[in-house]
C-alpha positions as CSV (number, residue, x, y, z in Angstrom):
1,M,-3.8,50.9,-67.3
2,P,-6.3,53.8,-66.9
3,S,-9.7,52.5,-67.6
4,S,-11.6,55.6,-67.9
5,S,-12.6,56.0,-71.9
6,R,-12.9,59.6,-73.3
7,S,-17.1,59.0,-73.7
8,S,-17.5,57.4,-70.0
9,W,-14.5,60.7,-67.9
10,E,-16.5,63.8,-69.8
11,A,-19.6,62.3,-68.6
12,A,-18.4,62.0,-65.6
13,A,-16.6,65.4,-65.4
14,L,-19.9,67.0,-66.8
15,R,-22.3,65.3,-64.5
16,L,-19.6,65.9,-61.3
17,L,-18.2,69.3,-62.0
18,D,-20.1,71.2,-64.4
19,D,-22.7,73.0,-61.9
20,S,-20.5,74.5,-59.4
21,Y,-17.6,76.9,-60.3
22,N,-14.9,74.0,-61.3
23,F,-11.8,74.1,-63.2
24,A,-10.7,70.9,-64.4
25,A,-7.6,69.9,-66.7
26,T,-5.3,67.6,-67.9
27,G,-1.9,68.7,-68.9
28,P,0.9,66.5,-70.2
29,R,3.6,65.5,-67.6
30,L,7.2,66.9,-69.1
31,H,10.0,67.3,-66.3
32,E,10.9,65.3,-63.8
33,D,9.5,67.9,-61.0
34,W,5.3,67.8,-62.8
35,A,4.9,71.2,-60.6
36,H,6.1,72.8,-63.7
37,D,3.7,70.7,-65.6
38,V,0.5,72.0,-62.9
39,L,1.8,75.0,-63.6
40,A,1.6,75.0,-67.3
41,V,-1.9,73.7,-66.9
42,L,-2.8,76.5,-64.3
43,H,-1.5,79.2,-67.1
44,R,-3.3,77.4,-70.0
45,S,-0.3,76.7,-71.8
46,V,-1.4,73.1,-72.7
47,P,-3.8,71.2,-74.0
48,D,-5.1,67.8,-73.1
49,P,-2.8,64.9,-74.2
50,R,-6.1,63.1,-75.1
51,G,-8.1,66.2,-76.5
52,W,-11.1,65.4,-73.8
53,V,-12.4,67.7,-72.6
54,R,-11.7,70.5,-70.4
55,L,-14.0,72.4,-67.7
56,D,-12.7,76.2,-67.5
57,W,-15.5,78.9,-66.5
58,D,-12.3,81.6,-66.8
59,R,-10.8,81.0,-70.2
60,E,-12.8,83.8,-72.0
61,N,-13.7,86.1,-68.4
62,T,-12.0,89.7,-68.8
63,A,-10.6,89.1,-65.8
64,R,-7.1,87.2,-67.5
65,H,-6.5,90.6,-68.9
66,T,-5.3,91.5,-65.3
67,V,-4.3,88.4,-64.0
68,P,-3.3,86.4,-66.9
69,D,-4.3,82.9,-64.4
70,Y,-7.4,84.7,-62.9
71,P,-8.5,82.6,-61.0
72,F,-5.1,81.6,-59.8
73,D,-2.2,82.5,-58.8
74,P,-0.3,79.9,-57.7
75,P,3.1,79.2,-55.8
76,A,6.3,78.8,-57.6
77,A,7.1,75.3,-58.5
78,S,9.6,75.4,-56.4
79,E,7.4,76.0,-53.1
80,F,5.0,73.4,-54.0
81,P,6.6,71.4,-51.7
82,K,4.7,73.6,-48.6
83,W,1.2,74.2,-50.6
84,L,0.8,70.2,-51.2
85,Y,-0.1,67.0,-49.3
86,P,-0.2,64.3,-50.4
87,L,-3.2,61.9,-50.5
88,E,-4.2,58.2,-50.7
89,A,-6.4,57.7,-53.7
90,E,-9.6,57.0,-51.7
91,G,-8.7,60.4,-50.2
92,A,-8.2,62.2,-53.7
93,V,-12.0,60.8,-54.6
94,A,-13.8,62.3,-51.1
95,A,-12.1,65.5,-52.3
96,L,-13.2,65.2,-56.1
97,A,-17.1,64.5,-54.9
98,V,-17.0,67.0,-52.5
99,M,-16.4,69.5,-55.1
100,T,-20.6,69.4,-56.2
101,E,-21.0,71.2,-53.4
102,E,-21.3,74.8,-52.9
103,W,-19.0,76.8,-51.0
104,Q,-21.4,79.0,-48.9
105,A,-25.2,78.1,-50.4
106,E,-25.6,73.7,-49.8
107,Y,-28.4,72.9,-49.4
108,S,-27.3,69.2,-49.8
109,P,-24.1,67.9,-48.9
110,V,-22.6,65.0,-51.2
111,R,-22.4,63.0,-47.2
112,S,-26.7,63.2,-47.0
113,R,-27.5,62.9,-50.7
114,P,-29.1,59.5,-52.1
115,D,-26.8,59.9,-55.2
116,R,-23.7,59.8,-53.0
117,D,-23.3,57.0,-54.1
118,A,-23.2,57.6,-57.6
119,V,-21.3,60.8,-57.4
120,L,-18.3,58.7,-55.4
121,A,-18.3,56.6,-58.8
122,D,-18.5,59.2,-61.1
123,A,-14.8,60.8,-59.0
124,R,-13.8,57.2,-59.6
125,T,-14.0,57.3,-63.3
126,L,-12.0,60.7,-63.6
127,L,-9.3,59.7,-61.3
128,D,-9.1,55.7,-63.1
129,R,-7.8,58.1,-65.8
130,Y,-4.5,58.8,-64.3
131,G,-4.4,54.8,-63.6
132,P,-3.2,53.1,-60.6
133,T,0.0,54.1,-60.0
134,A,-0.4,57.3,-59.5
135,S,-0.4,59.9,-57.5
136,Y,-2.7,62.4,-55.5
137,W,-2.0,65.9,-53.6
138,T,-4.3,68.4,-52.5
139,N,-4.2,72.0,-51.0
140,A,-6.1,70.9,-48.1
141,T,-4.9,71.4,-44.8
142,A,-6.7,68.6,-43.2
143,A,-4.5,66.3,-45.7
144,A,-1.4,67.6,-43.9
145,S,-2.0,65.6,-40.9
146,D,-4.1,62.1,-42.6
147,P,-3.0,61.1,-46.8
148,A,-6.8,59.7,-46.7
149,P,-9.4,63.3,-44.9
150,D,-12.9,62.6,-45.0
151,F,-13.8,65.6,-46.7
152,V,-17.6,64.2,-47.8
153,A,-18.1,64.2,-44.0
154,A,-16.5,67.0,-43.1
155,G,-17.9,68.8,-46.2
156,L,-16.4,71.5,-48.8
157,Q,-17.7,74.6,-45.8
158,G,-15.6,72.2,-43.3
159,T,-12.4,71.7,-45.5
160,E,-9.9,74.8,-44.8
161,S,-6.3,74.7,-47.5
162,H,-4.1,77.1,-48.8
163,L,-5.1,79.8,-51.3
164,F,-3.4,79.0,-54.3
165,L,-6.1,82.2,-56.0
166,T,-5.2,85.5,-56.6
167,G,-6.8,88.4,-53.9
168,E,-7.1,90.5,-56.6
169,Y,-11.2,91.6,-56.7
170,I,-11.7,92.2,-60.4
171,N,-15.3,92.2,-62.4
172,G,-17.4,92.0,-59.3
173,L,-16.3,89.6,-57.9
174,D,-14.4,88.2,-53.9
175,L,-12.3,84.4,-53.7
176,F,-12.7,83.4,-50.8
177,D,-12.1,79.6,-50.8
178,D,-10.5,77.3,-52.8
179,L,-9.6,73.4,-53.1
180,G,-7.4,71.7,-55.3
181,L,-6.4,67.9,-56.2
182,I,-3.3,67.2,-58.4
183,A,-3.1,63.6,-59.8
184,V,0.2,62.7,-61.7
185,N,1.3,60.3,-63.4
186,D,4.4,59.0,-65.6
187,G,2.7,60.9,-68.7
188,E,0.1,63.4,-67.6
189,V,-0.7,65.2,-64.7
190,G,-4.9,66.3,-64.1
191,V,-6.0,69.1,-62.1
192,F,-9.3,69.8,-60.0
193,W,-10.6,73.1,-58.2
194,S,-13.0,74.3,-56.7
195,F,-13.6,77.7,-56.4
196,G,-15.7,80.0,-53.3
197,A,-16.4,82.6,-55.1
198,Y,-19.2,86.2,-54.1
């Protein structure tokens, strides 16, 4: 049974992800093939099943008039197996923790921060929502050969991925990198994404 309460989960989400360009949202699991449920979250067509906070800097962005899923341009559900790799739970924690970093201007990587353990604890709190049987997926290519890559040691700048981002240059913002984490259980899909932009 998931152990996160709404207050602890929302506080952890805001501490962890609200200061950098990130997306964090959960949607209902309605399909056997959960890729369809992830797409619904990326399309912003479903609410959080529990009404918990979402972090979405682009929800009201006028760029969505041109690219409705902005900043995303995800593959079709049938293509997800080519774009995503499974992660073990600790790899998922590390991926989520490293999303606190900035892509180009990071002056203090998680690996060297005095609050490193607190950052990892917040990441665990977020993932606790999905319970001990959740499965995790990432677009990071390091996970192709290792289901528990050390994202914290590598840092966000050292992480390559299959892009889920639009290539459109809109409103003077160029998107150049991303790191995604997907949590899947029987009732929900959690989608966490970090964007590199200039």
